[in-house]
C-alpha positions as CSV (number, residue, x, y, z in Angstrom):
1,X,-24.6,-23.3,-32.2
2,X,-22.7,-20.7,-30.1
3,X,-19.5,-18.9,-30.9
4,X,-17.2,-17.0,-28.6
5,X,-14.2,-14.9,-29.7
6,X,-11.6,-14.5,-26.9
7,X,-9.7,-11.3,-27.5
8,X,-7.8,-8.7,-25.5
9,X,-6.9,-5.1,-25.3
10,X,-3.2,-6.0,-25.9
11,X,-0.9,-9.0,-26.5
12,X,0.2,-11.2,-23.7
13,X,-3.0,-10.6,-21.6
14,X,-3.9,-14.2,-20.8
15,X,-6.0,-15.2,-23.9
16,X,-4.6,-18.8,-24.0
17,X,-5.2,-19.2,-20.3
18,X,-8.9,-18.1,-20.7
19,X,-9.4,-20.2,-23.8
20,X,-8.1,-23.4,-22.1
21,X,-9.7,-22.7,-18.8
22,X,-13.1,-22.0,-20.4
23,X,-12.8,-24.8,-22.9
24,X,-11.9,-27.4,-20.2
25,X,-14.8,-26.2,-18.0
26,X,-17.4,-26.4,-20.8
27,X,-16.1,-29.8,-21.8
28,X,-16.4,-31.0,-18.2
29,X,-20.0,-29.7,-18.2
30,X,-20.8,-31.9,-21.2
31,X,-20.6,-29.4,-24.1
32,X,-19.0,-30.3,-27.4
33,X,-16.3,-27.6,-27.8
34,X,-14.6,-26.6,-31.0
35,X,-11.5,-24.4,-31.2
36,X,-9.8,-22.3,-33.9
37,X,-7.5,-19.4,-34.1
38,X,-8.2,-17.3,-37.3
39,X,-4.8,-15.5,-37.4
40,X,-1.6,-17.1,-36.1
41,X,1.3,-14.9,-35.2
42,X,3.7,-17.7,-34.0
43,X,4.5,-19.8,-37.1
44,X,6.4,-23.1,-36.4
45,X,7.0,-26.2,-38.4
46,X,6.0,-29.3,-36.5
47,X,6.4,-32.7,-38.0
48,X,6.9,-31.2,-41.4
49,X,3.8,-29.0,-41.3
50,X,3.3,-25.3,-40.6
51,X,1.3,-24.5,-37.5
52,X,0.7,-21.6,-35.2
53,X,2.6,-22.8,-32.1
54,X,0.1,-21.3,-29.6
55,X,-2.9,-22.8,-31.5
56,X,-1.2,-26.2,-31.7
57,X,-0.6,-26.2,-28.0
58,X,-4.1,-25.1,-27.1
59,X,-5.6,-27.7,-29.4
60,X,-3.5,-30.4,-27.7
61,X,-4.9,-29.4,-24.3
62,X,-8.5,-29.2,-25.5
63,X,-8.1,-32.5,-27.4
64,X,-9.5,-31.2,-30.6
65,X,-8.1,-32.5,-33.9
66,X,-8.2,-29.9,-36.7
67,X,-5.9,-29.8,-39.6
68,X,-3.4,-26.9,-39.6
69,X,-5.1,-24.9,-42.3
70,X,-8.5,-25.2,-40.5
71,X,-7.1,-24.6,-37.0
72,X,-5.3,-21.4,-38.2
73,X,-6.4,-20.4,-41.7
74,X,-4.1,-17.4,-41.7
75,X,-0.6,-17.7,-40.4
76,X,1.3,-14.4,-40.4
77,X,4.7,-15.6,-41.8
78,X,7.1,-12.9,-43.0
79,X,6.1,-13.8,-46.6
80,X,2.4,-13.4,-45.8
81,X,3.1,-10.0,-44.2
82,X,5.1,-8.8,-47.2
83,X,2.3,-9.9,-49.6
84,X,-0.3,-8.2,-47.3
85,X,1.6,-4.9,-47.4
86,X,1.6,-5.2,-51.2
87,X,-2.2,-5.8,-51.2
88,X,-1.6,-9.3,-52.7
89,X,-3.4,-11.5,-50.2
90,X,-7.0,-10.7,-51.1
91,X,-9.8,-11.0,-48.6
92,X,-8.7,-13.6,-46.0
93,X,-12.1,-13.6,-44.3
94,X,-13.3,-16.2,-46.8
95,X,-10.9,-18.8,-45.5
96,X,-11.7,-17.8,-41.9
97,X,-15.4,-18.2,-42.5
98,X,-14.8,-21.6,-44.1
99,X,-12.6,-22.7,-41.2
100,X,-15.2,-21.6,-38.7
101,X,-18.0,-23.4,-40.5
102,X,-15.9,-26.6,-40.5
103,X,-14.9,-26.4,-36.8
104,X,-18.3,-25.4,-35.5
105,X,-20.2,-28.2,-37.3
106,X,-21.7,-30.5,-34.7
107,X,-20.4,-28.5,-31.8
108,X,-22.4,-26.8,-29.0
109,X,-19.9,-23.9,-28.7
110,X,-16.9,-22.9,-30.7
111,X,-14.1,-20.8,-29.1
112,X,-12.3,-18.5,-31.4
113,X,-8.9,-17.5,-30.1
114,X,-7.6,-14.0,-30.8
115,X,-4.1,-12.9,-31.6
116,X,-2.6,-9.8,-30.0
117,X,-5.1,-7.0,-29.3
118,X,-8.6,-6.7,-30.8
119,X,-7.2,-4.5,-33.6
120,X,-4.2,-6.7,-34.4
121,X,-4.5,-8.0,-38.0
122,X,-6.1,-4.8,-39.3
123,X,-3.3,-4.7,-41.9
124,X,-4.8,-7.8,-43.6
125,X,-8.4,-7.0,-42.7
126,X,-8.6,-9.8,-40.2
127,X,-8.6,-8.0,-36.9
128,X,-10.7,-9.2,-34.0
129,X,-13.5,-6.7,-34.3
130,X,-14.1,-7.6,-37.9
131,X,-13.9,-11.4,-37.2
132,X,-16.5,-11.0,-34.5
133,X,-18.9,-9.1,-36.8
134,X,-18.3,-11.4,-39.9
135,X,-18.8,-14.6,-38.0
136,X,-21.8,-13.2,-36.0
137,X,-20.4,-14.4,-32.7
138,X,-20.0,-13.0,-29.2
139,X,-16.7,-11.5,-27.9
140,X,-15.1,-11.9,-24.5
141,X,-12.3,-9.3,-24.0
142,X,-9.5,-9.6,-21.5
143,X,-7.8,-6.5,-20.1
144,X,-4.6,-7.3,-18.2
145,X,-3.6,-4.9,-15.3
146,X,-0.2,-3.3,-15.9
147,X,0.1,-0.2,-13.8
148,X,-3.5,0.5,-14.7
149,X,-6.5,-0.9,-16.6
150,X,-7.3,0.1,-20.1
151,X,-10.9,1.3,-19.4
152,X,-10.8,3.8,-22.3
153,X,-10.0,1.0,-24.7
154,X,-12.9,-1.1,-23.3
155,X,-15.3,1.8,-23.9
156,X,-14.2,2.1,-27.5
157,X,-14.6,-1.7,-28.0
158,X,-18.1,-1.5,-26.5
159,X,-18.9,1.1,-29.2
160,X,-17.3,-1.1,-32.0
161,X,-18.7,-4.4,-30.9
162,X,-22.2,-3.4,-29.6
163,X,-24.3,-6.3,-28.5
164,X,-21.6,-8.7,-29.7
165,X,-19.6,-7.9,-26.5
166,X,-20.5,-10.6,-24.1
167,X,-18.3,-9.1,-21.4
168,X,-14.8,-8.4,-20.2
169,X,-12.3,-10.0,-17.8
170,X,-9.9,-7.9,-15.8
171,X,-6.9,-10.1,-15.4
172,X,-3.7,-10.1,-13.3
173,X,-5.0,-7.4,-10.9
174,X,-2.4,-6.6,-8.2
175,X,-3.5,-7.0,-4.6
176,X,-3.2,-3.3,-3.8
177,X,-5.4,-2.4,-6.7
178,X,-8.1,-5.0,-6.1
179,X,-10.3,-2.9,-3.9
180,X,-10.3,0.1,-6.3
181,X,-11.0,-2.3,-9.2
182,X,-14.1,-3.9,-7.5
183,X,-15.5,-0.7,-6.0
184,X,-14.7,1.9,-8.7
185,X,-13.7,0.4,-12.0
186,X,-16.2,-2.5,-12.2
187,X,-19.3,-0.3,-11.4
188,X,-18.0,2.4,-13.8
189,X,-17.9,-0.2,-16.7
190,X,-21.2,-1.7,-15.8
191,X,-22.9,1.7,-15.8
192,X,-21.7,2.0,-19.4
193,X,-23.2,-1.3,-20.4
194,X,-20.0,-3.4,-20.1
195,X,-20.4,-6.7,-18.2
196,X,-17.5,-7.5,-16.1
197,X,-17.6,-11.3,-16.0
198,X,-14.5,-11.8,-13.9
199,X,-11.8,-10.1,-11.9
200,X,-8.8,-12.4,-11.7
201,X,-6.2,-11.6,-9.1
202,X,-2.5,-11.6,-9.8
203,X,-1.0,-15.1,-9.3
204,X,2.8,-15.3,-9.1
205,X,2.8,-18.8,-10.5
206,X,1.2,-17.7,-13.8
207,X,4.1,-15.4,-14.5
208,X,6.7,-17.9,-13.3
209,X,9.4,-19.6,-15.4
210,X,11.6,-22.7,-14.8
211,X,15.3,-22.1,-14.3
212,X,16.1,-24.2,-17.4
213,X,13.7,-22.2,-19.6
214,X,15.1,-19.0,-18.1
215,X,18.7,-20.0,-19.1
216,X,17.6,-20.8,-22.6
217,X,15.7,-17.5,-23.0
218,X,18.6,-15.4,-21.7
219,X,21.1,-17.2,-23.9
220,X,23.0,-18.5,-20.8
221,X,23.9,-21.9,-19.4
222,X,23.4,-23.6,-16.1
223,X,26.8,-24.4,-14.6
224,X,25.8,-26.1,-11.3
225,X,23.0,-28.0,-9.6
226,X,21.6,-29.0,-13.0
227,X,19.2,-31.5,-11.5
228,X,17.3,-28.6,-9.9
229,X,16.8,-26.7,-13.2
230,X,13.0,-27.2,-12.8
231,X,12.8,-24.8,-9.9
232,X,10.4,-22.0,-10.4
233,X,11.4,-18.3,-10.7
234,X,8.5,-15.8,-9.9
235,X,10.4,-12.5,-9.9
236,X,14.0,-11.2,-9.8
237,X,16.1,-9.0,-7.7
238,X,19.3,-7.1,-8.8
239,X,22.2,-7.6,-6.5
240,X,24.3,-4.6,-7.2
241,X,23.7,-2.9,-3.8
242,X,25.7,-3.3,-0.6
243,X,25.2,-6.7,1.1
244,X,23.3,-5.2,4.1
245,X,20.8,-3.4,1.8
246,X,20.5,-6.5,-0.4
247,X,19.6,-8.7,2.5
248,X,16.8,-6.4,3.5
249,X,15.2,-6.6,0.1
250,X,16.0,-10.2,-0.4
251,X,14.0,-11.3,2.7
252,X,10.9,-9.6,1.3
253,X,10.9,-11.4,-2.0
254,X,10.2,-15.1,-2.3
255,X,11.2,-17.2,-5.3
256,X,13.3,-14.4,-6.8
257,X,16.2,-15.0,-9.1
258,X,19.2,-12.9,-8.2
259,X,20.9,-11.0,-11.1
260,X,24.4,-10.1,-10.1
261,X,27.9,-9.8,-11.5
262,X,30.0,-12.9,-11.4
263,X,32.6,-11.2,-9.1
264,X,30.2,-10.4,-6.2
265,X,30.9,-13.5,-4.1
266,X,29.4,-11.7,-1.0
267,X,26.0,-11.4,-2.7
268,X,26.3,-14.9,-4.2
269,X,26.7,-16.4,-0.7
270,X,23.8,-14.5,0.8
271,X,21.5,-15.5,-2.1
272,X,22.5,-19.2,-1.8
273,X,22.1,-19.4,1.9
274,X,18.7,-17.6,1.6
275,X,17.4,-20.3,-0.8
276,X,17.0,-18.2,-4.0
277,X,15.7,-20.4,-6.8
278,X,18.8,-19.5,-8.9
279,X,21.6,-17.0,-9.4
280,X,22.0,-15.3,-12.8
281,X,25.7,-14.2,-13.1
282,X,26.3,-11.5,-15.7
283,X,29.2,-10.4,-17.7
284,X,30.2,-14.0,-18.5
285,X,32.1,-14.1,-15.2
286,X,32.2,-17.5,-13.4
287,X,32.1,-17.7,-9.6
288,X,34.9,-19.1,-7.5
289,X,35.1,-22.7,-6.3
290,X,33.6,-21.9,-2.9
291,X,30.4,-20.5,-4.5
292,X,30.2,-23.5,-6.9
293,X,30.5,-26.0,-4.1
294,X,27.8,-24.2,-2.0
295,X,25.6,-24.2,-5.0
296,X,25.8,-27.9,-5.4
297,X,25.4,-28.6,-1.6
298,X,22.4,-26.3,-1.3
299,X,21.0,-27.5,-4.7
300,X,20.6,-24.0,-6.1
301,X,21.4,-23.6,-9.9
302,X,23.7,-20.9,-11.2
303,X,23.2,-19.5,-14.7
304,X,26.0,-17.6,-16.4
305,X,25.1,-15.1,-19.2
306,X,27.3,-12.8,-21.4
307,X,25.3,-9.6,-21.1
308,X,25.5,-6.9,-18.4
309,X,23.3,-6.7,-15.4
310,X,21.0,-3.9,-16.7
311,X,20.4,-5.7,-20.0
312,X,19.6,-9.0,-18.4
313,X,17.2,-7.3,-15.9
314,X,15.3,-5.7,-18.8
315,X,15.1,-9.1,-20.5
316,X,13.9,-10.7,-17.3
317,X,11.1,-8.2,-16.9
318,X,9.9,-8.9,-20.4
319,X,10.2,-12.7,-20.0
320,X,8.1,-12.8,-16.8
321,X,5.5,-10.7,-18.4
322,X,5.3,-12.6,-21.7
323,X,6.3,-16.2,-20.8
324,X,4.0,-18.6,-22.6
325,X,1.6,-20.9,-20.7
326,X,3.2,-24.3,-21.3
327,X,3.8,-26.2,-18.1
328,X,1.0,-28.5,-16.9
329,X,1.1,-27.1,-13.4
330,X,0.5,-23.6,-14.8
331,X,-2.3,-24.8,-17.1
332,X,-4.0,-26.4,-14.1
333,X,-3.5,-23.2,-12.0
334,X,-4.9,-21.1,-14.9
335,X,-8.0,-23.4,-15.2
336,X,-8.6,-23.0,-11.4
337,X,-8.3,-19.2,-11.7
338,X,-10.9,-19.2,-14.4
339,X,-13.2,-21.6,-12.6
340,X,-13.0,-19.5,-9.4
341,X,-13.4,-16.0,-10.9
342,X,-15.4,-16.2,-14.1
343,X,-19.2,-15.8,-14.0
344,X,-20.1,-18.9,-16.0
345,X,-23.8,-18.4,-15.5
346,X,-23.9,-15.0,-17.2
347,X,-21.5,-16.2,-19.9
348,X,-23.7,-19.2,-20.7
349,X,-26.7,-16.9,-20.9
350,X,-24.9,-14.6,-23.3
351,X,-24.0,-17.6,-25.5
352,X,-27.5,-19.2,-25.3
353,X,-26.2,-22.4,-23.7
């Protein structure tokens, strides 16, 4: 019976993508796969029961069928956190061990999903490093590229996890950093005893968001071409510059939402004619009738939001970085990325499969 903890150096690094991609691959190969998430950070009531939303979603994809208290024995509600800060929750590892024993019974491999970074949950003594040691399982750690890789953190985790560290995945690596990653960072880590089991290139689709979801998350509303609200936004461009300069930047960026004031009809028209997936008009300013008509004719949705352009741009940056893996097309793409870039032979060897 093998166990694998999927953790990361920080939150929003691709843990669910790896858990689902890995679980689906192992199931396809004929292994009986169990899944649990010891600590849930996204509490949500579903059908009258409290679940961790991420764990609930992953379980549905992997077609496992655990009860909420087994799937996620610790759910970090506000009440739980208050009690933990007052030292009133006791040792939660007992419930995590019991849940792992239940889930892993009769399974070939059990995937244990992490929450946040490997040290998240230290306040209640349920951080990833402790869970790995207590359950006696292997760990797969994801490090997501964001301006640079967290190689210092990986070295510290190697010291803390020792032989429990099965390897690491370097995720979302930008094209212009791929060569340095493969020729410099990967050998550096391997020389220090850290197996790099995969280098996953940046994929625009994995950070994309549907127009309808974007409107909801920005607190705005779609005012035209509603039937095209399933179009995909991969990035954004701020349309505050002169039209000539805007056109130069716009041509370089595909599938970019345009964030612009509602009074900039010149920029609106260029964005619509250039087939932007959507316009996000700020300041609660509505466009004129000409722009609305062109939006309907060209089938490009317009979202109107209350906040100013700078605030909306900052929100968009966070959204595209942290948008949850929910759409079926993104799940399939994530599974393909894992299949194409993860060294399953070495991982199976580490797990004794």
